[in-house]
C-alpha positions in Angstrom: -11.3 -5.4 -12.0 -9.0 -7.4 -9.6 -10.3 -9.7 -7.5 -8.6 -9.2 -4.0 -7.0 -12.5 -4.3 -5.0 -11.1 -7.5 -4.0 -7.8 -6.0 -2.8 -9.5 -2.7 -0.8 -11.6 -4.6 0.3 -8.3 -6.2 1.1 -6.5 -3.2 2.9 -9.7 -1.8 5.1 -9.9 -4.8 6.3 -6.1 -4.9 7.2 -6.4 -1.6 5.9 -2.8 -0.8 2.9 -0.5 -1.4 4.3 3.3 -2.0 2.1 5.8 -1.3 1.9 9.5 -2.1 -0.8 12.6 -2.0 -0.4 16.4 -3.3 -2.9 18.5 -3.6 -1.5 19.5 -7.6 -3.0 17.0 -10.4 0.3 17.7 -12.5 2.3 16.4 -9.3 0.4 13.7 -9.0 0.5 12.4 -12.3 4.3 12.6 -12.5 4.8 11.0 -9.3 2.5 8.4 -10.8 4.7 8.7 -13.6 8.4 8.3 -11.6 7.1 5.3 -9.7 5.7 3.4 -12.9 9.6 4.1 -14.4 11.0 2.8 -11.2 8.8 -0.7 -11.4 6.3 -0.1 -9.2 3.5 -1.6 -10.3 1.2 -1.5 -7.2 0.3 2.4 -5.5 -1.7 3.6 -3.0 -3.2 7.2 -3.3 -3.7 8.9 -0.1 -7.1 11.1 0.6 -5.5 14.0 2.1 -6.4 17.1 0.8 -9.8 18.4 -0.8 -8.9 18.1 -3.9 -7.9 14.2 -3.7 -11.1 12.9 -4.9 -10.6 15.1 -8.3 -6.6 14.5 -8.4 -7.4 10.7 -7.6 -9.6 10.8 -10.8 -7.0 12.4 -13.0 -4.4 10.2 -11.6 -6.5 7.1 -12.5 -7.3 8.8 -15.9 -3.7 8.8 -16.8 -3.2 4.6 -15.3 -5.7 3.5 -17.7 -3.7 5.5 -20.6 -0.8 4.8 -19.9 0.0 2.0 -17.2 -3.0 -0.2 -17.5 -1.2 -2.8 -15.9 -0.7 -1.1 -12.2 -3.1 -1.2 -9.8 -4.3 1.8 -8.2 -5.3 1.8 -4.1 -6.5 4.9 -2.3 -6.0 5.0 1.8 -6.7 7.0 4.6 -10.0 6.5 3.9 -12.1 7.2 7.3 -15.9 7.3 6.4 -18.5 5.4 4.4 -18.9 8.5 2.5 -15.3 8.4 1.3 -15.3 4.7 0.7 -18.2 5.9 -1.9 -16.8 8.2 -3.7 -13.4 6.4 -4.0 -15.6 2.8 -5.1 -17.2 5.2 -7.8 -13.8 6.5 -9.1 -12.3 3.2 -9.6 -9.9 2.2 -6.5 -8.6 -0.9 -7.3 -8.5 -2.0 -3.3 -9.1 0.5 -0.6 -6.9 0.7 2.7 -7.7 2.9 6.6 -5.9 4.3 9.1 -7.7 2.3 11.1 -10.5 -0.3 11.8 -13.9 0.6 10.7 -15.8 -2.4 10.1 -18.4 0.1 7.7 -15.7 0.9 5.6 -14.8 -3.2 5.2 -18.2 -4.4 4.7 -18.6 -2.0 2.0 -15.4 -2.3 0.2 -15.7 -6.2 0.7 -19.4 -6.7 -0.3 -18.1 -4.3 -3.6 -15.7 -7.2 -4.5 -12.3 -5.2 -3.0 -9.5 -5.7 -1.1 -9.5 -4.1 2.1 -6.8 -3.0 4.1 -7.2 -1.9 7.1 -4.9 -0.4 9.9 -5.1 -2.3 12.8 -2.4 -1.9 16.2 -4.3 -4.7 18.5 -4.9 -7.4 18.8 -8.4 -6.8 19.4 -8.6 -4.7 16.1 -7.1 -7.8 14.2 -9.6 -10.0 15.3 -12.4 -7.1 14.2 -10.4 -6.7 11.4 -10.9 -10.2 9.9 -14.5 -11.4 11.0 -15.0 -8.3 8.6 -13.7 -9.8 5.9 -10.1 -7.8 5.8 -6.5 -10.9 4.4 -4.4 -7.9 4.5 -3.6 -5.8 7.6 -1.7 -2.5 7.8 0.1 -2.5 11.2 0.4 1.0 11.9 2.0 3.2 13.0 5.0 0.4 12.5 7.6 3.1 14.2 5.7 1.6 17.7 5.0 -1.7 16.6 8.6 -2.8 15.5 8.8 -6.0 13.6 9.2 -8.1 16.9 5.5 -6.9 17.2 4.4 -9.5 13.9 6.4 -12.7 15.5 4.0 -12.1 18.8 0.6 -12.1 16.9 1.3 -14.0 13.2 0.7 -17.2 14.8 -2.1 -16.5 16.0 -4.1 -15.1 12.8 -2.7 -17.8 10.3 -4.7 -16.8 7.6 -3.7 -13.0 7.8 -1.2 -11.1 5.9 1.0 -8.0 8.1 2.6 -4.9 6.4 4.2 -2.4 8.5 3.2 0.6 7.5 5.0 4.2 9.1 8.8 4.6 10.2 10.0 2.0 7.6 13.0 3.3 6.6 14.5 2.9 3.1 17.3 0.6 4.5 18.3 -2.8 3.6 18.4 -3.8 7.9 15.8 -1.4 8.8 13.6 -3.4 5.6 14.6 -7.1 6.0 14.1 -7.2 9.8 10.0 -6.5 9.0 10.2 -9.3 6.1 12.2 -11.4 8.6 9.9 -11.1 11.9 7.2 -12.7 8.8 6.0 -9.2 6.8 4.6 -9.8 3.5 5.0 -5.9 2.3 5.7 -3.0 4.0 3.9 0.2 3.0 6.5 3.6 2.8 5.4 7.2 2.0 7.9 9.7 3.1 10.5 7.7 3.0 10.0 7.5 -0.7 7.6 10.1 -1.7 8.4 13.5 0.8 7.1 16.7 0.9 10.4 18.6 -0.5 11.0 16.1 -3.6 7.4 17.5 -4.3 7.8 21.0 -3.6 10.4 20.6 -5.5 9.3 18.0 -8.3 12.6 15.7 -7.8 11.0 13.0 -10.2 13.9 11.4 -10.8 14.7 10.8 -7.6 11.5 9.1 -6.9 12.5 7.2 -9.3 15.5 6.0 -8.1 14.2 5.8 -4.6 11.6 3.5 -6.0 14.4 1.7 -7.9 16.2 1.3 -4.3 13.4 -0.5 -2.6 12.5 -2.9 -5.0 16.9 -3.6 -5.5 17.0 -4.4 -1.8 13.8 -6.3 -1.6 15.0 -7.9 -4.4 18.6 -8.7 -3.0 16.8 -9.9 0.4 14.6 -12.2 -0.7 15.7 -15.8 -1.7 15.9 -17.2 -5.0 12.9 -20.0 -4.9 10.8 -17.3 -3.6 11.2 -15.0 -5.8 10.5 -17.5 -8.4 7.5 -18.4 -6.5 6.4 -15.2 -7.2 7.1 -14.5 -10.5 4.4 -17.3 -11.2 1.8 -16.3 -9.4 
């Protein structure tokens, strides 16, 4: 099991956390493969359907067999019951849509990176006190990049990752990085429902490559070199 610091470093280095979910087991496995082929080494499987636990177990089995260096977290964790189930299933990190202290404590006590969704300074303060190191700013399209600039100095020990409304576009993505985000979360803009329904895994791979290329083009050479040393 990777330490929280190692997972956080991997997310920072990648600069993006792709998210996906499907009720179809084969679709989930194919998306995993497409994202890996695009160069993604850290991904979030979201718990958004009754089949999620079973599908995650199958995705993890594929990851273990084919891509053992890939990190596989679980998002949309909203209850204590859910966090226990997915920790037992082998999640590498836990992501929540909101600030749930009980889920955070269980994750941190288990030795996992916990990424809570926060929107206010009060929620961020509680998350920090509960052991969070990386904050998911959600929904990002309502907070805007200027929000990070307004709060970052207040929380020097935390990292921020906007999620929701982040576009697969250099100007949009770079605005978040310039504001101080260590990474961005991206779901439907990367792995959309139509692409899943039409089994366009080639397009998902292409979009993944595009996202990584945008990040590489924005980052300064010295920043890239520093990330490679982690």
